[in-house]
C-alpha atoms as one frame of an Amber mdcrd trajectory, in Angstrom:
protein
  47.362  24.278  -4.647  45.746  22.357  -7.518  45.723  19.167  -5.429  44.083
  21.006  -2.530  41.431  22.491  -4.835  40.686  19.064  -6.318  40.326  17.582
  -2.850  37.911  20.333  -1.793  35.795  19.825  -4.908  35.715  16.072  -4.290
  34.536  16.512  -0.700  31.849  19.003  -1.756  30.663  16.617  -4.447  30.357
  13.724  -1.979  28.434  15.920   0.465  25.968  16.939  -2.228  25.381  13.321
  -3.173  24.785  12.297   0.441  22.371  15.172   0.940  20.225  14.043  -1.962
  17.593  11.875  -0.260  15.965  10.530  -3.429  17.472   7.827  -5.582  16.504
   5.035  -7.939  16.772   1.517  -6.517  15.239  -1.866  -7.350  12.518  -2.769
  -4.845  10.248  -5.800  -4.930   6.642  -4.617  -4.580   4.974  -7.901  -5.486
   5.980 -11.459  -6.270   7.449 -10.609  -9.668  10.833  -9.296 -10.738  11.873
  -6.172  -8.779  11.164  -2.924 -10.608  12.860   0.435 -10.385  10.958   2.937
  -8.292  11.792   6.294  -6.801  12.622   5.973  -3.124  12.685   8.775  -0.579
  14.442   8.134   2.715  11.834  10.152   4.602   8.093  10.393   4.042   6.775
  13.852   3.231   3.272  14.610   4.573   2.606  16.561   1.371   3.297  13.612
  -0.939   1.146  10.586  -1.739   3.357   7.548  -2.386   2.269   4.763  -4.730
   3.776   1.818  -2.822   2.901   3.125   0.641  -0.501   4.704   0.077  -2.103
   3.864  -3.274  -1.183   0.252  -4.051  -2.558  -1.159  -0.749  -5.891   0.611
  -1.341  -6.200  -0.721  -4.884  -5.054  -4.250  -4.052  -7.395  -4.524  -1.085
 -10.456  -3.111  -2.827 -10.034  -3.780  -6.546  -7.426  -6.450  -7.382  -9.515
  -9.304  -6.020 -10.500 -12.655  -7.457 -13.527 -12.108  -9.646 -12.608  -8.486
 -10.289  -9.280  -7.047 -11.387  -6.617  -9.559 -10.413  -4.355 -11.049 -13.093
  -6.489 -14.183 -13.509  -9.932 -12.575 -13.720  -8.943  -9.223 -15.310 -12.582
  -8.154 -15.623 -13.114  -5.979 -18.730  -9.385  -6.328 -19.419  -8.455  -4.300
 -16.354  -5.629  -5.591 -14.139  -4.841  -3.608 -10.996  -2.110  -5.617  -9.295
   1.025  -3.583 -10.001   2.176  -0.154 -11.175   2.500  -0.838 -14.907  -0.862
  -2.615 -15.111  -2.604   0.113 -13.108  -1.172   2.840 -15.324  -2.037   1.039
 -18.568  -5.332  -0.760 -17.991  -6.518   1.796 -15.440  -5.815   4.447 -18.082
  -4.095   6.761 -15.620  -3.143  10.154 -17.046  -0.388  11.653 -14.902  -1.425
  15.039 -13.542  -5.030  14.622 -14.736  -7.301  12.778 -12.266 -10.516  13.742
 -14.077  -9.152  12.197 -17.298  -7.992   8.989 -15.603 -10.393   6.037 -15.794
  -9.080   4.684 -12.487 -10.265   7.782 -10.659 -13.379   8.360 -12.779 -15.015
   5.051 -11.858 -14.560   5.736  -8.150 -16.961   8.663  -8.449 -19.631   7.089
 -10.631 -23.010   6.135  -9.204 -25.069   2.956  -9.285 -23.728  -0.182 -10.931
 -20.970   1.708 -12.757 -19.351   2.724  -9.479 -16.178   0.901  -8.480 -15.753
  -0.924  -6.239 -19.363  -2.019  -6.889 -21.990  -1.372  -4.206 -22.239  -1.934
  -1.319 -18.438  -1.675  -1.122 -16.928   1.762  -1.559 -13.721   3.627  -0.921
 -13.745   6.270   1.767 -13.484   9.933   0.827  -9.949   9.891   2.229  -8.931
   6.937   0.049 -10.412   8.523  -3.075  -8.598  11.758  -2.320  -5.308   9.894
  -1.863  -5.636   8.427  -5.365  -6.628  11.819  -6.760  -3.617  13.530  -5.199
  -1.267  10.763  -6.342  -2.394  11.243  -9.952  -2.268  15.017  -9.582   1.313
  14.763  -8.308   2.377  12.886 -11.428   1.231   9.290 -10.728   4.798   8.331
  -9.851   5.993   4.842  -8.946   7.362   6.134  -5.651   8.051   4.874  -2.162
   9.209   6.296   1.154  10.377   4.842   4.421  10.432   6.492   7.817  12.040
   4.965  10.879   9.724   2.273  12.215   8.242   3.351  15.555   7.893   0.352
  17.866   8.150   2.282  21.128   4.424   2.534  21.860   2.350   0.313  19.589
  -1.407   0.547  20.128  -4.422  -0.913  18.355  -5.994   2.445  17.501  -2.838
   4.236  16.349  -0.971   1.405  14.611  -2.816  -1.892  14.170  -6.235  -0.775
  12.922  -4.758   1.596  10.289  -2.788  -1.385   8.914  -5.935  -3.528   8.848
  -7.993  -0.779   7.253  -5.434  -0.072   4.545  -4.446  -3.612   3.576  -7.211
  -5.978   4.699 -10.608  -4.365   5.192 -11.306  -3.878   1.477 -11.421  -7.651
   0.859 -12.728  -8.620   4.273 -15.813  -6.496   4.779 -19.313  -6.089   3.394
 -22.025  -8.706   2.964 -19.682 -11.314   1.441 -16.161 -10.863   2.858 -13.389
 -12.791   1.105 -12.937 -16.284   2.505 -15.754 -15.646   4.943 -13.299 -13.659
   7.080 -14.586 -10.288   8.276 -12.192  -7.539   9.420 -14.302  -4.587  10.472
 -13.492  -3.831  14.104 -11.399  -4.823  17.117 -13.484  -7.908  17.900 -12.958
  -9.397  14.432  -9.224  -8.628  14.465  -8.816 -10.123  17.962 -10.521 -13.307
  16.780  -7.851 -13.662  14.073  -5.165 -13.190  16.700  -6.675 -15.876  18.915
  -6.900 -18.484  16.134  -3.427 -17.655  14.812  -4.603 -16.557  11.371  -3.391
 -12.969  11.603   0.200 -13.997  12.336   0.097 -16.918   9.917  -1.267 -15.045
   6.921   0.789 -11.836   7.097   4.004 -13.807   7.666   3.113 -16.295   4.909
   3.537 -19.285   7.206   2.984 -22.840   5.985  -0.669 -23.873   6.155  -2.007
 -20.325   5.827  -3.113 -18.344   2.777  -0.587 -15.554   2.205  -2.141 -12.142
   2.715  -2.567  -9.585   1.307  -2.950 -11.337  -2.083   0.001 -10.812  -4.415
   2.009  -8.832  -1.899   2.996  -8.356   1.699   2.601  -5.881   4.521   5.757
  -3.942   5.331   8.396  -5.255   7.713   7.499  -2.367  10.023   3.839  -3.409
  10.058   4.822  -7.005  10.814   7.020  -5.835  13.700   4.267  -3.636  15.131
   1.656  -6.408  14.877   4.004  -8.880  16.591   4.666  -6.478  19.468   0.933
  -5.854  19.848   0.109  -9.574  19.831   2.926 -10.342  22.292   1.459  -7.682
  24.601  -1.851  -9.544  24.633  -3.500  -7.757  21.674  -5.146  -5.087  23.865
  -7.930  -2.804  22.617  -5.887   0.327  23.335
């Protein structure tokens, strides 16, 4: 009887562990040593995730050469990874209005960041606000990658807007490369730069700077390019 009870308790314990979808694992989020972040096996629509949602916005719009990358670190602010963003961005978990990172996004004139004419969208600002409000966690989630019906409007442009447009828009886009609409993206497909940069191929500048798009994004972009890069 005791052996049977022990076996039952063991099975129940294993089931509880398997049902717990959140765990701590080392994940590489830039080109440095992997750090421990909280991973969720499924993405909740009510949660803003640092690696998925916040870091691409900040890297694309703020952690640029001449601004807040590790080399320039304007005004001592480095916004390339979680620890630097929390420390030099003076993020106060649960308190967006007391966090310098969020405060500067809502300033006006020359104090506004990113500086005019560049600006984050209301949706991007709100994502950062919610992330801080939810505890400013170093979190990540991963849904099953949908490659069944990849389209420009539903899949490709959101990737471009999140990870590329911040650097490659405005009056002086980085590297002279503008990514603002289908025509500009298609031009990068035709000259091979889109594939070369996101896959860090020899002879191309690795993009986005200091990181990489997800494997899912790479797979979706490849399928779209192989289909002729349609404006669908």
